[in-house]
All heavy atoms as TSV, in Angstrom:
chain	resi	resn	atom	element	x	y	z
A	1	MET	N	N	149.664	49.205	111.965
A	1	MET	CA	C	149.526	50.516	112.326
A	1	MET	C	C	147.975	50.847	112.223
A	1	MET	O	O	147.290	50.704	111.217
A	1	MET	CB	C	150.275	51.604	111.552
A	1	MET	CG	C	150.097	53.004	112.004
A	1	MET	SD	S	151.114	54.020	111.006
A	1	MET	CE	C	151.640	55.203	112.144
A	2	LYS	N	N	147.355	51.434	113.320
A	2	LYS	CA	C	146.001	51.791	113.475
A	2	LYS	C	C	145.726	53.101	112.579
A	2	LYS	O	O	146.425	53.951	112.814
A	2	LYS	CB	C	145.537	51.849	114.905
A	2	LYS	CG	C	144.099	52.067	115.081
A	2	LYS	CD	C	143.717	52.166	116.452
A	2	LYS	CE	C	142.336	52.484	116.666
A	2	LYS	NZ	N	141.836	52.616	118.062
A	3	ASN	N	N	144.666	53.030	111.821
A	3	ASN	CA	C	144.300	54.243	111.092
A	3	ASN	C	C	143.504	55.063	111.995
A	3	ASN	O	O	142.491	54.678	112.454
A	3	ASN	CB	C	143.513	53.733	109.900
A	3	ASN	CG	C	143.197	54.997	108.997
A	3	ASN	OD1	O	143.669	56.079	109.110
A	3	ASN	ND2	N	142.449	54.767	107.956
A	4	THR	N	N	143.938	56.305	112.255
A	4	THR	CA	C	143.219	57.357	113.062
A	4	THR	C	C	142.903	58.511	112.246
A	4	THR	O	O	143.508	58.908	111.229
A	4	THR	CB	C	144.049	57.668	114.359
A	4	THR	OG1	O	145.227	58.278	113.902
A	4	THR	CG2	C	144.357	56.476	115.230
A	5	ARG	N	N	141.893	59.265	112.767
A	5	ARG	CA	C	141.536	60.533	112.056
A	5	ARG	C	C	141.628	61.606	113.068
A	5	ARG	O	O	141.428	61.397	114.248
A	5	ARG	CB	C	140.091	60.390	111.638
A	5	ARG	CG	C	139.902	59.400	110.574
A	5	ARG	CD	C	138.443	59.281	110.094
A	5	ARG	NE	N	138.184	60.529	109.398
A	5	ARG	CZ	C	137.251	60.632	108.503
A	5	ARG	NH1	N	136.426	59.617	108.386
A	5	ARG	NH2	N	136.947	61.777	107.878
A	6	THR	N	N	141.962	62.690	112.665
A	6	THR	CA	C	142.234	63.888	113.566
A	6	THR	C	C	141.318	65.071	112.999
A	6	THR	O	O	141.388	65.350	111.751
A	6	THR	CB	C	143.734	64.346	113.488
A	6	THR	OG1	O	144.509	63.224	113.920
A	6	THR	CG2	C	143.897	65.538	114.401
A	7	THR	N	N	140.765	65.758	113.905
A	7	THR	CA	C	139.980	66.960	113.592
A	7	THR	C	C	140.813	68.056	114.111
A	7	THR	O	O	141.132	68.077	115.211
A	7	THR	CB	C	138.511	66.841	114.330
A	7	THR	OG1	O	137.848	65.823	113.732
A	7	THR	CG2	C	137.794	68.144	113.987
A	8	ILE	N	N	140.908	69.091	113.267
A	8	ILE	CA	C	141.568	70.363	113.616
A	8	ILE	C	C	140.526	71.492	113.346
A	8	ILE	O	O	139.913	71.602	112.276
A	8	ILE	CB	C	142.778	70.551	112.891
A	8	ILE	CG1	C	143.776	69.449	113.064
A	8	ILE	CG2	C	143.464	71.949	113.153
A	8	ILE	CD1	C	145.001	69.439	112.220
A	9	ILE	N	N	140.349	72.382	114.423
A	9	ILE	CA	C	139.518	73.557	114.179
A	9	ILE	C	C	140.404	74.723	113.850
A	9	ILE	O	O	141.334	75.064	114.531
A	9	ILE	CB	C	138.736	73.877	115.411
A	9	ILE	CG1	C	137.792	72.681	115.735
A	9	ILE	CG2	C	137.921	75.126	115.231
A	9	ILE	CD1	C	137.064	72.754	116.988
A	10	LEU	N	N	140.200	75.309	112.623
A	10	LEU	CA	C	140.930	76.445	112.097
A	10	LEU	C	C	140.084	77.647	112.080
A	10	LEU	O	O	139.002	77.611	111.479
A	10	LEU	CB	C	141.515	76.129	110.783
A	10	LEU	CG	C	142.169	77.310	109.955
A	10	LEU	CD1	C	143.374	77.776	110.647
A	10	LEU	CD2	C	142.483	76.917	108.552
A	11	VAL	N	N	140.371	78.626	112.793
A	11	VAL	CA	C	139.606	79.965	112.846
A	11	VAL	C	C	140.411	80.921	112.077
A	11	VAL	O	O	141.464	81.296	112.406
A	11	VAL	CB	C	139.332	80.400	114.184
A	11	VAL	CG1	C	138.536	81.777	114.213
A	11	VAL	CG2	C	138.588	79.328	115.075
A	12	GLU	N	N	139.892	81.358	110.867
A	12	GLU	CA	C	140.672	82.150	109.928
A	12	GLU	C	C	139.821	83.205	109.238
A	12	GLU	O	O	138.648	82.748	108.773
A	12	GLU	CB	C	141.430	81.278	108.966
A	12	GLU	CG	C	142.245	81.983	107.932
A	12	GLU	CD	C	143.238	82.926	108.529
A	12	GLU	OE1	O	144.101	82.455	109.180
A	12	GLU	OE2	O	143.195	84.070	108.115
A	13	GLN	N	N	140.151	84.408	109.112
A	13	GLN	CA	C	139.323	85.371	108.338
A	13	GLN	C	C	139.563	85.252	106.834
A	13	GLN	O	O	138.742	85.669	106.024
A	13	GLN	CB	C	139.703	86.781	108.858
A	13	GLN	CG	C	139.094	86.964	110.233
A	13	GLN	CD	C	139.310	88.373	110.677
A	13	GLN	OE1	O	139.644	89.292	109.929
A	13	GLN	NE2	N	139.020	88.599	111.958
A	14	ASN	N	N	140.724	84.721	106.500
A	14	ASN	CA	C	141.098	84.497	105.036
A	14	ASN	C	C	140.396	83.198	104.509
A	14	ASN	O	O	141.120	82.147	104.620
A	14	ASN	CB	C	142.535	84.584	104.807
A	14	ASN	CG	C	143.043	84.455	103.405
A	14	ASN	OD1	O	142.194	84.037	102.548
A	14	ASN	ND2	N	144.122	84.904	103.042
A	15	ALA	N	N	139.163	83.194	104.155
A	15	ALA	CA	C	138.427	81.979	103.858
A	15	ALA	C	C	139.072	81.213	102.670
A	15	ALA	O	O	139.127	80.034	102.693
A	15	ALA	CB	C	136.983	82.293	103.538
A	16	ARG	N	N	139.529	81.929	101.673
A	16	ARG	CA	C	140.052	81.275	100.357
A	16	ARG	C	C	141.278	80.468	100.871
A	16	ARG	O	O	141.425	79.367	100.513
A	16	ARG	CB	C	140.475	82.389	99.456
A	16	ARG	CG	C	140.801	81.743	98.085
A	16	ARG	CD	C	140.975	82.755	96.986
A	16	ARG	NE	N	139.882	83.649	96.855
A	16	ARG	CZ	C	138.764	83.377	96.115
A	16	ARG	NH1	N	138.687	82.217	95.586
A	16	ARG	NH2	N	137.741	84.249	96.026
A	17	MET	N	N	142.181	80.982	101.754
A	17	MET	CA	C	143.322	80.329	102.221
A	17	MET	C	C	142.927	79.028	103.040
A	17	MET	O	O	143.418	77.946	102.918
A	17	MET	CB	C	144.257	81.147	103.002
A	17	MET	CG	C	145.568	80.555	103.439
A	17	MET	SD	S	145.559	79.495	104.990
A	17	MET	CE	C	144.921	80.620	106.109
A	18	ALA	N	N	141.980	79.246	103.997
A	18	ALA	CA	C	141.490	78.202	104.841
A	18	ALA	C	C	140.888	77.022	104.074
A	18	ALA	O	O	141.128	75.883	104.330
A	18	ALA	CB	C	140.559	78.728	105.844
A	19	LEU	N	N	140.153	77.351	103.042
A	19	LEU	CA	C	139.535	76.351	102.172
A	19	LEU	C	C	140.574	75.505	101.353
A	19	LEU	O	O	140.184	74.414	101.014
A	19	LEU	CB	C	138.491	76.911	101.324
A	19	LEU	CG	C	137.206	77.373	102.123
A	19	LEU	CD1	C	136.198	78.132	101.187
A	19	LEU	CD2	C	136.496	76.146	102.837
A	20	GLN	N	N	141.728	76.013	101.201
A	20	GLN	CA	C	142.692	75.263	100.561
A	20	GLN	C	C	143.266	74.127	101.338
A	20	GLN	O	O	143.792	73.152	100.716
A	20	GLN	CB	C	143.839	76.266	100.089
A	20	GLN	CG	C	143.602	77.243	99.037
A	20	GLN	CD	C	144.636	78.277	98.661
A	20	GLN	OE1	O	145.729	78.188	99.318
A	20	GLN	NE2	N	144.399	79.048	97.690
A	21	VAL	N	N	143.148	74.239	102.637
A	21	VAL	CA	C	143.693	73.194	103.443
A	21	VAL	C	C	142.673	72.351	104.166
A	21	VAL	O	O	142.774	71.347	104.713
A	21	VAL	CB	C	144.681	73.709	104.536
A	21	VAL	CG1	C	145.907	74.317	103.940
A	21	VAL	CG2	C	144.000	74.676	105.427
A	22	ALA	N	N	141.358	72.857	104.068
A	22	ALA	CA	C	140.245	72.240	104.766
A	22	ALA	C	C	139.514	71.289	103.883
A	22	ALA	O	O	139.466	71.479	102.713
A	22	ALA	CB	C	139.259	73.259	105.315
A	23	HIS	N	N	138.881	70.300	104.460
A	23	HIS	CA	C	137.981	69.424	103.758
A	23	HIS	C	C	136.535	69.909	103.817
A	23	HIS	O	O	135.750	69.619	102.862
A	23	HIS	CB	C	138.072	68.003	104.180
A	23	HIS	CG	C	139.403	67.392	104.107
A	23	HIS	ND1	N	139.945	66.816	103.027
A	23	HIS	CD2	C	140.452	67.232	105.062
A	23	HIS	CE1	C	141.117	66.406	103.127
A	23	HIS	NE2	N	141.481	66.683	104.368
A	24	TYR	N	N	136.236	70.509	104.851
A	24	TYR	CA	C	134.778	70.940	105.091
A	24	TYR	C	C	134.909	72.293	105.889
A	24	TYR	O	O	135.837	72.503	106.674
A	24	TYR	CB	C	134.101	69.936	106.033
A	24	TYR	CG	C	132.625	69.999	106.032
A	24	TYR	CD1	C	131.863	69.321	104.957
A	24	TYR	CD2	C	131.932	70.769	106.919
A	24	TYR	CE1	C	130.504	69.511	104.970
A	24	TYR	CE2	C	130.590	70.892	106.921
A	24	TYR	CZ	C	129.773	70.158	105.898
A	24	TYR	OH	O	128.502	70.293	105.926
A	25	GLY	N	N	133.945	73.247	105.723
A	25	GLY	CA	C	133.915	74.472	106.355
A	25	GLY	C	C	132.648	74.921	106.786
A	25	GLY	O	O	131.580	74.464	106.308
A	26	TYR	N	N	132.751	75.737	107.822
A	26	TYR	CA	C	131.473	76.484	108.344
A	26	TYR	C	C	131.745	77.954	108.315
A	26	TYR	O	O	132.868	78.440	108.577
A	26	TYR	CB	C	131.265	76.086	109.795
A	26	TYR	CG	C	130.862	74.619	110.037
A	26	TYR	CD1	C	131.957	73.698	110.193
A	26	TYR	CD2	C	129.613	74.172	109.960
A	26	TYR	CE1	C	131.571	72.380	110.402
A	26	TYR	CE2	C	129.209	72.912	110.197
A	26	TYR	CZ	C	130.215	71.934	110.384
A	26	TYR	OH	O	129.981	70.654	110.666
A	27	VAL	N	N	130.791	78.689	107.815
A	27	VAL	CA	C	130.888	80.155	107.789
A	27	VAL	C	C	129.959	80.741	108.943
A	27	VAL	O	O	128.806	80.477	108.897
A	27	VAL	CB	C	130.545	80.744	106.452
A	27	VAL	CG1	C	130.561	82.228	106.453
A	27	VAL	CG2	C	131.362	80.183	105.319
A	28	MET	N	N	130.646	81.460	109.865
A	28	MET	CA	C	129.895	82.011	111.028
A	28	MET	C	C	129.794	83.567	110.813
A	28	MET	O	O	130.661	84.148	110.343
A	28	MET	CB	C	130.552	81.616	112.278
A	28	MET	CG	C	130.639	80.084	112.572
A	28	MET	SD	S	131.352	79.667	114.056
A	28	MET	CE	C	130.085	80.274	115.143
A	29	GLU	N	N	128.697	84.049	111.344
A	29	GLU	CA	C	128.519	85.540	111.427
A	29	GLU	C	C	127.828	85.732	112.781
A	29	GLU	O	O	126.807	85.135	113.074
A	29	GLU	CB	C	127.641	85.993	110.211
A	29	GLU	CG	C	127.462	87.558	110.307
A	29	GLU	CD	C	126.691	88.035	109.214
A	29	GLU	OE1	O	125.923	87.251	108.628
A	29	GLU	OE2	O	126.737	89.181	108.861
A	30	ASN	N	N	128.413	86.561	113.614
A	30	ASN	CA	C	127.882	86.931	114.840
A	30	ASN	C	C	127.614	85.687	115.713
A	30	ASN	O	O	126.514	85.558	116.327
A	30	ASN	CB	C	126.650	87.847	114.780
A	30	ASN	CG	C	126.960	89.119	114.168
A	30	ASN	OD1	O	128.009	89.789	114.386
A	30	ASN	ND2	N	126.089	89.633	113.238
A	31	GLY	N	N	128.457	84.720	115.627
A	31	GLY	CA	C	128.349	83.525	116.410
A	31	GLY	C	C	127.350	82.505	115.911
A	31	GLY	O	O	127.085	81.493	116.568
A	32	LYS	N	N	126.788	82.747	114.710
A	32	LYS	CA	C	125.850	81.716	114.194
A	32	LYS	C	C	126.420	81.162	112.916
A	32	LYS	O	O	127.059	81.897	112.059
A	32	LYS	CB	C	124.504	82.447	113.822
A	32	LYS	CG	C	123.791	82.901	115.086
A	32	LYS	CD	C	122.432	83.567	114.713
A	32	LYS	CE	C	121.802	84.122	115.923
A	32	LYS	NZ	N	120.561	84.758	115.639
A	33	ILE	N	N	126.177	79.819	112.713
A	33	ILE	CA	C	126.607	79.254	111.526
A	33	ILE	C	C	125.625	79.685	110.354
A	33	ILE	O	O	124.471	79.381	110.368
A	33	ILE	CB	C	126.684	77.655	111.571
A	33	ILE	CG1	C	127.691	77.336	112.591
A	33	ILE	CG2	C	126.914	77.120	110.171
A	33	ILE	CD1	C	127.827	75.849	112.895
A	34	MET	N	N	126.150	80.307	109.382
A	34	MET	CA	C	125.247	80.813	108.286
A	34	MET	C	C	125.280	79.924	107.040
A	34	MET	O	O	124.359	79.940	106.233
A	34	MET	CB	C	125.811	82.311	107.917
A	34	MET	CG	C	125.803	83.275	109.029
A	34	MET	SD	S	124.236	83.428	109.857
A	34	MET	CE	C	123.329	84.278	108.741
A	35	MET	N	N	126.402	79.202	106.786
A	35	MET	CA	C	126.544	78.257	105.700
A	35	MET	C	C	127.621	77.196	106.065
A	35	MET	O	O	128.459	77.551	106.856
A	35	MET	CB	C	126.731	78.918	104.414
A	35	MET	CG	C	127.936	79.697	104.273
A	35	MET	SD	S	128.005	80.672	102.758
A	35	MET	CE	C	126.978	82.040	103.068
A	36	GLU	N	N	127.509	76.081	105.378
A	36	GLU	CA	C	128.496	75.041	105.559
A	36	GLU	C	C	128.518	74.221	104.335
A	36	GLU	O	O	127.631	74.262	103.470
A	36	GLU	CB	C	128.185	74.215	106.733
A	36	GLU	CG	C	126.873	73.443	106.646
A	36	GLU	CD	C	126.573	72.525	107.887
A	36	GLU	OE1	O	127.212	71.443	107.852
A	36	GLU	OE2	O	125.770	72.863	108.576
A	37	GLY	N	N	129.655	73.507	104.184
A	37	GLY	CA	C	129.747	72.654	102.999
A	37	GLY	C	C	131.262	72.158	102.883
A	37	GLY	O	O	132.107	72.535	103.602
A	38	THR	N	N	131.457	71.352	101.939
A	38	THR	CA	C	132.772	70.931	101.549
A	38	THR	C	C	133.545	72.183	101.045
A	38	THR	O	O	132.975	73.126	100.618
A	38	THR	CB	C	132.887	69.848	100.520
A	38	THR	OG1	O	132.386	70.399	99.240
A	38	THR	CG2	C	132.018	68.618	100.928
A	39	SER	N	N	134.857	72.050	101.067
A	39	SER	CA	C	135.623	73.293	100.649
A	39	SER	C	C	135.414	73.503	99.182
A	39	SER	O	O	135.268	74.646	98.752
A	39	SER	CB	C	137.115	73.071	100.950
A	39	SER	OG	O	137.598	71.885	100.380
A	40	LYS	N	N	135.225	72.452	98.386
A	40	LYS	CA	C	134.876	72.644	96.956
A	40	LYS	C	C	133.486	73.286	96.760
A	40	LYS	O	O	133.336	74.208	95.973
A	40	LYS	CB	C	134.801	71.299	96.255
A	40	LYS	CG	C	134.601	71.417	94.789
A	40	LYS	CD	C	135.115	70.264	93.997
A	40	LYS	CE	C	134.772	70.275	92.550
A	40	LYS	NZ	N	134.921	71.496	91.846
A	41	GLU	N	N	132.410	72.869	97.513
A	41	GLU	CA	C	131.205	73.432	97.406
A	41	GLU	C	C	131.195	74.910	97.808
A	41	GLU	O	O	130.544	75.791	97.117
A	41	GLU	CB	C	130.121	72.803	98.418
A	41	GLU	CG	C	129.831	71.305	98.013
A	41	GLU	CD	C	129.045	70.582	99.082
A	41	GLU	OE1	O	129.051	71.072	100.202
A	41	GLU	OE2	O	128.343	69.615	98.675
A	42	LEU	N	N	131.843	75.298	98.834
A	42	LEU	CA	C	132.037	76.714	99.300
A	42	LEU	C	C	132.772	77.468	98.271
A	42	LEU	O	O	132.517	78.621	97.965
A	42	LEU	CB	C	132.595	76.784	100.713
A	42	LEU	CG	C	131.769	76.242	101.805
A	42	LEU	CD1	C	132.523	76.265	102.999
A	42	LEU	CD2	C	130.424	77.029	101.993
A	43	SER	N	N	133.792	76.916	97.727
A	43	SER	CA	C	134.668	77.681	96.735
A	43	SER	C	C	134.038	77.852	95.409
A	43	SER	O	O	134.197	78.886	94.764
A	43	SER	CB	C	136.015	76.884	96.619
A	43	SER	OG	O	136.742	76.881	97.657
A	44	ASP	N	N	133.247	76.900	95.056
A	44	ASP	CA	C	132.600	76.874	93.731
A	44	ASP	C	C	131.303	77.675	93.605
A	44	ASP	O	O	130.896	78.063	92.497
A	44	ASP	CB	C	132.380	75.465	93.145
A	44	ASP	CG	C	133.763	74.760	92.875
A	44	ASP	OD1	O	134.775	75.360	92.851
A	44	ASP	OD2	O	133.688	73.457	92.669
A	45	ASN	N	N	130.626	77.793	94.740
A	45	ASN	CA	C	129.234	78.399	94.663
A	45	ASN	C	C	129.418	79.918	94.525
A	45	ASN	O	O	130.040	80.627	95.288
A	45	ASN	CB	C	128.609	78.042	96.049
A	45	ASN	CG	C	127.130	78.517	95.978
A	45	ASN	OD1	O	126.740	79.519	95.408
A	45	ASN	ND2	N	126.285	77.671	96.651
A	46	PRO	N	N	128.784	80.435	93.393
A	46	PRO	CA	C	128.867	81.960	93.173
A	46	PRO	C	C	128.239	82.768	94.269
A	46	PRO	O	O	128.619	83.920	94.512
A	46	PRO	CB	C	128.137	82.131	91.881
A	46	PRO	CG	C	127.353	80.838	91.666
A	46	PRO	CD	C	128.018	79.754	92.452
A	47	ASP	N	N	127.350	82.171	95.011
A	47	ASP	CA	C	126.709	82.921	96.146
A	47	ASP	C	C	127.626	83.114	97.315
A	47	ASP	O	O	127.398	83.996	98.162
A	47	ASP	CB	C	125.454	82.229	96.694
A	47	ASP	CG	C	124.364	82.149	95.668
A	47	ASP	OD1	O	124.349	83.028	94.760
A	47	ASP	OD2	O	123.488	81.300	95.827
A	48	HIS	N	N	128.757	82.393	97.365
A	48	HIS	CA	C	129.722	82.533	98.474
A	48	HIS	C	C	130.905	83.354	98.087
A	48	HIS	O	O	131.827	83.496	98.843
A	48	HIS	CB	C	130.132	81.063	98.883
A	48	HIS	CG	C	129.050	80.209	99.271
A	48	HIS	ND1	N	129.212	78.841	99.353
A	48	HIS	CD2	C	127.807	80.413	99.737
A	48	HIS	CE1	C	128.101	78.290	99.642
A	48	HIS	NE2	N	127.277	79.282	99.923
A	49	GLN	N	N	131.029	83.826	96.858
A	49	GLN	CA	C	132.186	84.519	96.320
A	49	GLN	C	C	132.468	85.822	97.163
A	49	GLN	O	O	133.579	86.226	97.340
A	49	GLN	CB	C	132.089	84.838	94.931
A	49	GLN	CG	C	132.112	83.635	94.037
A	49	GLN	CD	C	133.227	82.746	94.359
A	49	GLN	OE1	O	134.411	83.055	94.381
A	49	GLN	NE2	N	132.922	81.490	94.619
A	50	GLY	N	N	131.440	86.505	97.705
A	50	GLY	CA	C	131.695	87.635	98.516
A	50	GLY	C	C	132.461	87.321	99.802
A	50	GLY	O	O	133.226	88.095	100.372
A	51	ILE	N	N	132.121	86.186	100.359
A	51	ILE	CA	C	132.822	85.652	101.555
A	51	ILE	C	C	134.395	85.398	101.204
A	51	ILE	O	O	135.226	85.750	101.961
A	51	ILE	CB	C	132.247	84.383	102.099
A	51	ILE	CG1	C	130.751	84.594	102.511
A	51	ILE	CG2	C	133.107	83.770	103.240
A	51	ILE	CD1	C	129.983	83.305	102.574
A	52	LEU	N	N	134.512	84.846	100.082
A	52	LEU	CA	C	135.959	84.344	99.714
A	52	LEU	C	C	136.729	85.558	99.320
A	52	LEU	O	O	137.949	85.454	99.285
A	52	LEU	CB	C	135.824	83.288	98.629
A	52	LEU	CG	C	135.045	81.997	99.120
A	52	LEU	CD1	C	135.026	81.036	98.027
A	52	LEU	CD2	C	135.635	81.390	100.353
A	53	SER	N	N	136.132	86.549	98.772
A	53	SER	CA	C	136.931	87.646	98.218
A	53	SER	C	C	137.740	88.476	99.308
A	53	SER	O	O	138.632	89.016	99.013
A	53	SER	CB	C	136.004	88.618	97.441
A	53	SER	OG	O	135.129	89.234	98.299
A	54	GLY	N	N	137.068	88.493	100.510
A	54	GLY	CA	C	137.591	89.238	101.612
A	54	GLY	C	C	137.296	90.719	101.504
A	54	GLY	O	O	137.847	91.524	102.265
A	55	HIS	N	N	136.492	90.980	100.542
A	55	HIS	CA	C	136.205	92.488	100.392
A	55	HIS	C	C	134.622	92.637	100.802
A	55	HIS	O	O	133.738	92.002	100.259
A	55	HIS	CB	C	136.261	92.941	98.988
A	55	HIS	CG	C	137.708	92.703	98.443
A	55	HIS	ND1	N	138.733	93.422	98.878
A	55	HIS	CD2	C	138.225	91.879	97.581
A	55	HIS	CE1	C	139.772	93.121	98.277
A	55	HIS	NE2	N	139.524	92.168	97.474
A	56	GLY	N	N	134.448	93.475	101.822
A	56	GLY	CA	C	133.088	93.775	102.223
A	56	GLY	C	C	132.394	92.796	103.147
A	56	GLY	O	O	131.287	92.858	103.432
A	57	GLY	N	N	133.228	91.736	103.567
A	57	GLY	CA	C	132.669	90.790	104.515
A	57	GLY	C	C	131.641	89.817	103.915
A	57	GLY	O	O	131.665	89.651	102.687
A	58	ILE	N	N	130.927	89.245	104.754
A	58	ILE	CA	C	129.936	88.272	104.302
A	58	ILE	C	C	128.727	88.930	103.689
A	58	ILE	O	O	128.111	89.865	104.120
A	58	ILE	CB	C	129.468	87.352	105.570
A	58	ILE	CG1	C	130.673	86.645	106.158
A	58	ILE	CG2	C	128.357	86.473	105.191
A	58	ILE	CD1	C	130.304	85.971	107.382
A	59	ARG	N	N	128.492	88.361	102.470
A	59	ARG	CA	C	127.271	88.851	101.706
A	59	ARG	C	C	126.359	87.699	101.564
A	59	ARG	O	O	126.368	86.931	100.589
A	59	ARG	CB	C	127.806	89.302	100.309
A	59	ARG	CG	C	128.876	90.362	100.323
A	59	ARG	CD	C	129.364	90.465	98.954
A	59	ARG	NE	N	130.668	91.318	98.981
A	59	ARG	CZ	C	130.749	92.604	98.909
A	59	ARG	NH1	N	129.687	93.275	98.702
A	59	ARG	NH2	N	131.995	93.131	98.961
A	60	ILE	N	N	125.390	87.680	102.519
A	60	ILE	CA	C	124.260	86.676	102.375
A	60	ILE	C	C	122.967	87.394	102.642
A	60	ILE	O	O	122.907	88.412	103.376
A	60	ILE	CB	C	124.532	85.569	103.345
A	60	ILE	CG1	C	124.661	86.091	104.787
A	60	ILE	CG2	C	125.756	84.697	102.935
A	60	ILE	CD1	C	124.738	84.953	105.799
A	61	ALA	N	N	121.933	86.779	102.263
A	61	ALA	CA	C	120.588	87.443	102.550
A	61	ALA	C	C	120.220	87.093	104.051
A	61	ALA	O	O	120.433	85.969	104.511
A	61	ALA	CB	C	119.540	86.776	101.673
A	62	LYS	N	N	119.705	88.106	104.755
A	62	LYS	CA	C	119.314	87.838	106.037
A	62	LYS	C	C	117.906	87.199	106.147
A	62	LYS	O	O	117.097	87.608	105.305
A	62	LYS	CB	C	119.304	89.289	106.773
A	62	LYS	CG	C	120.634	90.014	106.911
A	62	LYS	CD	C	121.587	89.327	107.848
A	62	LYS	CE	C	122.777	90.052	107.947
A	62	LYS	NZ	N	123.742	89.450	108.817
A	63	SER	N	N	117.607	86.500	107.127
A	63	SER	CA	C	116.366	85.857	107.242
A	63	SER	C	C	115.342	86.651	108.065
A	63	SER	O	O	114.265	86.191	108.167
A	63	SER	CB	C	116.518	84.444	107.830
A	63	SER	OG	O	117.094	84.567	109.130
A	64	TYR	N	N	115.814	87.722	108.553
A	64	TYR	CA	C	114.827	88.500	109.412
A	64	TYR	C	C	114.437	89.801	108.649
A	64	TYR	O	O	114.875	90.226	107.672
A	64	TYR	CB	C	115.448	88.922	110.752
A	64	TYR	CG	C	116.696	89.492	110.750
A	64	TYR	CD1	C	117.031	90.936	110.525
A	64	TYR	CD2	C	117.983	88.829	110.789
A	64	TYR	CE1	C	118.293	91.527	110.577
A	64	TYR	CE2	C	119.206	89.405	110.647
A	64	TYR	CZ	C	119.388	90.740	110.570
A	64	TYR	OH	O	120.603	91.251	110.609
């Protein structure tokens, strides 16, 4: 049997739930990728907790 890999794109507002099933994630805001990483990196990083809490939306420093 041939080993194949499948990519699935999941668009979900509940980031904590999505990261439980994903291996890698991208966080987008207004159509732009603001951060990315493995699900463990995104879940464990304290700077990303505002995103995962679902309260108050994305909390990141703006570059402008």
